[in-house]
N, C-alpha and C positions, 0 to 999 in steps of 0.2 A: 636627784638633782639641780648644786644651788645658783641660783642666774647671776654673770659678770653683774658687776656690783655698775662697771660703766658700758652699756651697751656704747656695740661699735655703728659705727656711719648705717646707714642699713639701705642706699640709694648702690653698689655694687650689685645685691643680694633681689633689686625689685627688677623682673621680667618676666616669660612665660617661656615656658625648661616643654620642649615636651614627648611624648613615649607614641606607640605605636596604638592603644588604646583610650586618649587620654592624654592633658596637660595638665599642669601647674602654674596655675599664674599669679605671682608672688605682688604683694603692691605693701605701702607701708598707708597705714590710717592710722591715725591723732597719734603720732611718731612710735609708735608698735607695726610688726609688720608681722601680715598672715598671708598662711601658702594660701590657698584656692585649688582644688584635686575639681578638674574639670571636665568627664566622661565624654570621647568626640562624637558620639552615640547620641548627644543632645540632653543624657539620663541627668539629673540628679550631680547637683556639686556642689562641696560641698567645702567647708572652709575651716581652718586649724589653726589659729593666735596662735604666734610663738611668742619666746626670747631668747637668747643668746646663753647658752653654757660655757662654751667656748670657742676657741676661734672658728669658722662659718662653722658650730654645731648649733642646732635651737634643739627646746624641746617645746613640744605642746603640751599647751597651760589649762585649754578650757574643754569640756564636752568626749565626747563618749573616746578620745583618741586619749585622751590627759594622757602624759609622761612617754606619749612613742616622740624617740625622735630623730629628727631631718639630719641632716646633711648635705652641705655646697663643698664645690669640687673645684678649684680652684686649673686654670690653662698653664704650658708652661709661662705664661709671661704676665700671673694673677690675678688673673680675669675671671669671677666668678661665672664659668660653662656650665658645669652640671647641678644639680641635684639629687639627692640621693630617700627614697621615700620607703618605709622596709624594705631596705634590700635596691629596688628598684631603682634605674639610672634615666635622669630624662636631662635635653638637651636642650641651652638654649639657642630660641627661637631669636634670625634677628629682625 
């Protein structure tokens, strides 16, 4: 996948998204987006540096999960409200 020449504003994607067994913390760092998988049990977390290759779609750019696609999903109002990683959906927390 080829990255978008112009990456979108990262602010709408930053936040925490929860699932029953883990959470995904998405943060901007050095002008790039990082997705962190945090197990709710307090175990080891993993970080995925990502880059946008399409609207609301990113690909992991480094590490053992390189090439994995992650999708952000918007609600009816256009707000990024969910993240889909490996086919599993997590919802944004307040």
